[in-house]
N, C-alpha and C positions, 0 to 999 in steps of 0.2 A: 504494499500500500504506499503510495507516495504522499507527499505533503498536501497536494490539492485534494486528493481523495479523502485524506484524513480530515482536513478542514471541512469538506462537504459532509462527512459523517458527523462531525461535531455540530455543524449547523443543524442538521436533521435532529440530532439528539436533543439539542437545546431549543428546538422548535423555532429556528430562525430561518429567514429566507436563504436559499442556496446562494453561496458566494458572499455571505455577510462577514464571516470571520476572515481576518488576514494573518493573524498570529500575534499582533502587537497589543491586542485588547487586554486590559486588566480584567481578571476574573471577577473581581468585586463590582465592576461596572456592568456586568451582564445580569439582567433581571432574572434569568432562569438558572444562574449558577447557584445551586443550593445543595443540601445534603443528598437529595434524590439525583441531581446531576452528577455528583461525585460518584455515587454508586453506579450510575449509568455509564460514566467514563471508564471505571474499572472494568465493567462488563464488556464495553466496546473494545477496549484494548485486549482483553482476554479472548473475546470471540474473533476479532479480526486479525490479531497479531500473535495470539498464543502467549502473551506475556502477562505476568502478575505485577501490578504496580503496588509498591509498598505504601501504606497509609501515611507513614511519617514523611516520605518524600512528596507525596501528593499534597499534604498539608502545607508544604513549603512553597508550592506552586503559586505564582502571582499573576502570570500571564498565560495566554493561549499557547505562546511559544514554549513556555515551561511545560505545558501538558504534552506538546509535541515531542519535546526532549525526553520526557519520562516514557513516552511510547516508543522511543527510538526512531522517530520520524525526523528526517533531515530538517534542520531549522536554518533559514536563510541567514547569512552573515550580515 
């Protein structure tokens, strides 16, 4: 799964219009980023990438790019 595909999956998970997320967004600025979204993100990464995201690391994520890095998706420099 590449960066664009993962961002689109996050858009869908957060019930945003496709193409809304770019990566630079602060998680706290997203209305739908809540405890349910955190669980959904963990499930998305597990289902699509077969990875387990540690709760401690996820709690430190501040931006969408941080989520991408946790999922092992390339983050633009």
